[in-house]
C-alpha positions in Angstrom: -16.7 1.7 -18.4 -17.5 3.8 -15.3 -14.8 6.4 -14.9 -15.5 7.1 -11.2 -13.7 5.8 -8.1 -16.5 4.2 -6.1 -16.7 3.9 -2.3 -16.3 0.1 -2.5 -13.0 0.6 -4.3 -11.5 2.6 -1.4 -10.1 2.0 2.0 -12.4 4.3 4.0 -12.0 3.8 7.7 -9.1 3.8 10.1 -9.9 0.1 10.8 -9.4 -0.6 7.1 -6.0 1.2 7.0 -5.0 -0.4 10.3 -5.6 -3.9 9.0 -3.4 -3.2 6.0 -0.7 -1.7 8.1 -0.5 -4.6 10.5 -1.1 -7.6 8.2 0.8 -6.4 5.2 3.2 -7.5 2.6 5.3 -4.5 1.6 7.8 -3.2 -0.9 9.5 0.1 -0.6 11.0 2.4 -3.3 12.6 5.8 -3.3 9.4 7.8 -3.4 6.8 5.4 -2.1 5.9 2.3 -0.1 3.3 -0.2 -1.2 1.5 -2.3 1.4 -0.8 -5.2 0.5 -3.1 -7.2 2.8 -5.2 -10.2 1.6 -9.0 -9.7 1.7 -11.7 -12.3 1.5 -15.5 -12.0 1.7 -17.6 -14.3 4.0 -18.0 -17.6 2.3 -14.4 -17.5 0.9 -15.3 -15.5 -2.2 -12.6 -13.2 -3.6 -13.3 -9.6 -2.7 -12.8 -6.7 -5.2 -9.5 -4.8 -4.7 -9.6 -1.6 -2.6 -7.1 1.3 -2.6 -5.9 3.7 0.0 -3.4 6.5 -0.6 -1.5 8.5 2.0 0.4 11.7 1.1 1.5 13.8 4.1 2.2 17.5 4.2 5.9 16.6 4.7 5.9 15.1 1.2 4.5 18.2 -0.4 3.4 21.4 1.3 1.0 22.2 -1.6 -2.4 20.6 -1.4 -2.6 20.8 -5.2 0.4 18.6 -5.6 -0.8 16.1 -3.0 -4.1 15.8 -4.8 -2.4 15.4 -8.1 -0.3 12.5 -6.8 -3.5 10.8 -5.5 -5.3 11.3 -8.8 -2.4 9.7 -10.7 -2.4 6.6 -8.4 -6.2 6.3 -8.5 -6.2 6.5 -12.3 -3.5 3.8 -12.6 -5.4 1.6 -10.2 -8.7 2.1 -11.9 -7.5 1.6 -15.5 -4.9 -1.1 -15.1 -4.5 -2.7 -11.7 -7.9 -3.2 -10.2 -8.7 -6.6 -11.8 -5.2 -7.9 -11.2 -5.3 -7.1 -7.5 -8.7 -8.7 -6.8 -8.6 -10.1 -3.3 -6.2 -7.5 -1.9 -6.3 -4.2 -0.1 -3.6 -1.9 -1.3 -2.2 1.1 0.5 0.3 3.5 -1.2 2.3 5.7 1.1 4.4 8.5 -0.4 7.8 9.0 1.2 8.9 11.9 -0.9 7.6 14.0 -3.8 8.5 12.5 -7.1 9.6 14.8 -10.0 6.7 16.7 -11.4 7.2 15.4 -14.9 7.7 11.8 -13.7 4.2 10.3 -14.0 5.3 7.5 -16.3 8.2 6.7 -13.9 5.8 6.8 -10.9 3.4 4.4 -12.7 6.4 2.0 -13.4 7.6 2.3 -9.8 4.1 1.4 -8.5 3.8 -1.6 -10.8 7.3 -2.9 -9.9 6.6 -2.5 -6.1 3.3 -4.2 -6.4 4.9 -7.2 -8.1 7.6 -7.2 -5.4 5.1 -7.0 -2.6 2.9 -9.8 -4.1 5.8 -12.2 -4.0 7.0 -11.1 -0.6 7.1 -13.7 2.1 4.0 -13.3 4.3 5.0 -16.0 6.8 5.7 -15.4 10.5 8.2 -12.7 11.2 11.5 -13.6 12.8 12.4 -11.9 16.0 15.0 -9.2 15.8 18.5 -10.2 16.9 18.9 -9.8 20.6 15.2 -9.9 21.3 14.6 -13.6 21.9 11.3 -14.5 23.6 11.4 -15.0 27.4 14.5 -13.0 27.9 14.3 -9.4 29.2 16.1 -6.9 26.9 19.4 -5.7 28.3 19.8 -8.3 31.0 22.5 -10.9 30.9 21.5 -14.6 31.5 
Protein backbone atom coordinates (compact mmCIF):
# COMPACT_ATOMS: atom_id res chain seq x y z
CA UNK A 1 0.00 0.00 0.00
CA UNK A 2 1.26 3.45 -0.88
CA UNK A 3 2.23 5.29 2.32
CA UNK A 4 2.16 8.80 0.83
CA UNK A 5 -0.55 11.42 0.99
CA UNK A 6 -1.19 12.20 -2.67
CA UNK A 7 -2.42 15.57 -4.05
CA UNK A 8 -5.78 14.08 -5.09
CA UNK A 9 -6.36 13.21 -1.40
CA UNK A 10 -6.02 16.83 -0.21
CA UNK A 11 -8.05 19.99 -0.23
CA UNK A 12 -5.57 22.22 -2.03
CA UNK A 13 -7.15 25.54 -2.99
CA UNK A 14 -9.08 28.22 -1.18
CA UNK A 15 -12.03 27.34 -3.38
CA UNK A 16 -11.97 23.74 -2.08
CA UNK A 17 -11.86 24.92 1.54
CA UNK A 18 -14.54 27.55 0.88
CA UNK A 19 -16.92 24.95 -0.52
CA UNK A 20 -16.49 22.78 2.57
CA UNK A 21 -16.92 25.79 4.89
CA UNK A 22 -20.14 26.95 3.24
CA UNK A 23 -21.85 23.65 2.39
CA UNK A 24 -20.92 21.63 5.39
CA UNK A 25 -22.25 19.25 7.93
CA UNK A 26 -20.30 19.76 11.11
CA UNK A 27 -19.60 18.39 14.52
CA UNK A 28 -17.56 20.13 17.21
CA UNK A 29 -15.61 18.77 20.13
CA UNK A 30 -13.40 20.28 22.78
CA UNK A 31 -10.22 20.33 20.71
CA UNK A 32 -11.44 20.26 17.11
CA UNK A 33 -14.25 20.77 14.64
CA UNK A 34 -14.94 18.41 11.74
CA UNK A 35 -16.62 19.75 8.60
CA UNK A 36 -17.93 17.52 5.80
CA UNK A 37 -19.23 18.43 2.35
CA UNK A 38 -20.57 15.93 -0.19
CA UNK A 39 -18.55 15.56 -3.37
CA UNK A 40 -19.51 13.98 -6.70
CA UNK A 41 -17.66 13.67 -9.97
CA UNK A 42 -19.24 14.56 -13.30
CA UNK A 43 -21.56 11.79 -14.34
CA UNK A 44 -22.64 11.12 -10.74
CA UNK A 45 -19.70 8.89 -9.83
CA UNK A 46 -18.56 8.88 -6.20
CA UNK A 47 -15.36 10.85 -5.79
CA UNK A 48 -12.50 9.77 -3.54
CA UNK A 49 -12.39 11.45 -0.14
CA UNK A 50 -10.19 14.51 0.33
CA UNK A 51 -8.81 15.96 3.56
CA UNK A 52 -7.90 19.45 4.69
CA UNK A 53 -6.40 20.30 8.09
CA UNK A 54 -6.18 23.73 9.69
CA UNK A 55 -4.05 24.40 12.77
CA UNK A 56 -3.50 28.07 13.58
CA UNK A 57 -0.68 29.62 15.53
CA UNK A 58 -3.23 30.42 18.25
CA UNK A 59 -3.62 26.68 18.81
CA UNK A 60 0.12 26.13 19.15
CA UNK A 61 2.92 28.64 18.84
CA UNK A 62 5.40 25.91 17.91
CA UNK A 63 5.46 24.87 14.25
CA UNK A 64 6.76 21.45 15.27
CA UNK A 65 3.60 20.80 17.28
CA UNK A 66 1.28 22.09 14.51
CA UNK A 67 2.94 19.76 12.00
CA UNK A 68 2.74 16.86 14.46
CA UNK A 69 -1.02 17.34 14.79
CA UNK A 70 -1.40 17.43 11.01
CA UNK A 71 0.66 14.26 10.60
CA UNK A 72 -1.49 12.44 13.16
CA UNK A 73 -4.72 13.38 11.37
CA UNK A 74 -3.30 12.52 7.93
CA UNK A 75 -2.18 9.10 9.13
CA UNK A 76 -5.58 8.32 10.66
CA UNK A 77 -7.30 9.43 7.44
CA UNK A 78 -4.94 7.45 5.19
CA UNK A 79 -4.95 4.22 7.19
CA UNK A 80 -8.55 4.00 8.45
CA UNK A 81 -10.98 6.62 7.19
CA UNK A 82 -10.27 7.26 3.53
CA UNK A 83 -12.43 4.46 2.11
CA UNK A 84 -15.28 5.02 4.56
CA UNK A 85 -15.47 8.70 3.59
CA UNK A 86 -15.53 8.25 -0.19
CA UNK A 87 -17.74 10.94 -1.68
CA UNK A 88 -16.92 13.53 1.00
CA UNK A 89 -14.52 16.41 1.46
CA UNK A 90 -13.36 16.57 5.08
CA UNK A 91 -11.86 19.55 6.88
CA UNK A 92 -10.47 19.26 10.41
CA UNK A 93 -10.09 22.55 12.34
CA UNK A 94 -8.20 22.54 15.59
CA UNK A 95 -9.68 24.78 18.31
CA UNK A 96 -7.09 24.09 20.99
CA UNK A 97 -3.99 21.99 21.47
CA UNK A 98 -4.83 18.48 22.69
CA UNK A 99 -2.58 16.89 25.32
CA UNK A 100 0.78 15.83 23.90
CA UNK A 101 0.28 12.22 25.01
CA UNK A 102 -3.33 12.07 23.78
CA UNK A 103 -2.97 10.69 20.25
CA UNK A 104 -5.32 7.76 20.84
CA UNK A 105 -7.86 10.10 22.40
CA UNK A 106 -7.51 12.50 19.46
CA UNK A 107 -8.11 9.63 17.01
CA UNK A 108 -11.20 8.57 18.97
CA UNK A 109 -12.49 12.17 19.02
CA UNK A 110 -12.08 12.48 15.25
CA UNK A 111 -13.89 9.18 14.62
CA UNK A 112 -16.77 10.18 16.93
CA UNK A 113 -17.08 13.65 15.38
CA UNK A 114 -17.08 12.21 11.86
CA UNK A 115 -19.91 9.83 12.80
CA UNK A 116 -21.81 12.73 14.32
CA UNK A 117 -21.27 14.97 11.29
CA UNK A 118 -22.33 12.23 8.86
CA UNK A 119 -25.72 11.93 10.54
CA UNK A 120 -26.14 15.70 10.96
CA UNK A 121 -29.15 17.20 9.26
CA UNK A 122 -27.97 18.81 6.06
CA UNK A 123 -31.35 20.30 5.16
CA UNK A 124 -32.10 24.02 4.85
CA UNK A 125 -31.10 26.07 7.83
CA UNK A 126 -33.76 27.73 9.94
CA UNK A 127 -33.50 31.50 10.35
CA UNK A 128 -32.30 32.67 13.72
CA UNK A 129 -34.99 33.94 16.11
CA UNK A 130 -35.83 37.56 15.48
CA UNK A 131 -34.47 37.54 11.93
CA UNK A 132 -37.53 36.66 9.91
CA UNK A 133 -37.31 37.29 6.16
CA UNK A 134 -38.74 40.54 4.87
CA UNK A 135 -38.45 42.33 8.19
CA UNK A 136 -35.66 44.77 8.92
CA UNK A 137 -33.76 43.93 12.10
CA UNK A 138 -34.46 46.16 15.04
CA UNK A 139 -37.62 47.74 13.61
CA UNK A 140 -41.04 47.17 15.08
CA UNK A 141 -43.95 46.17 12.75
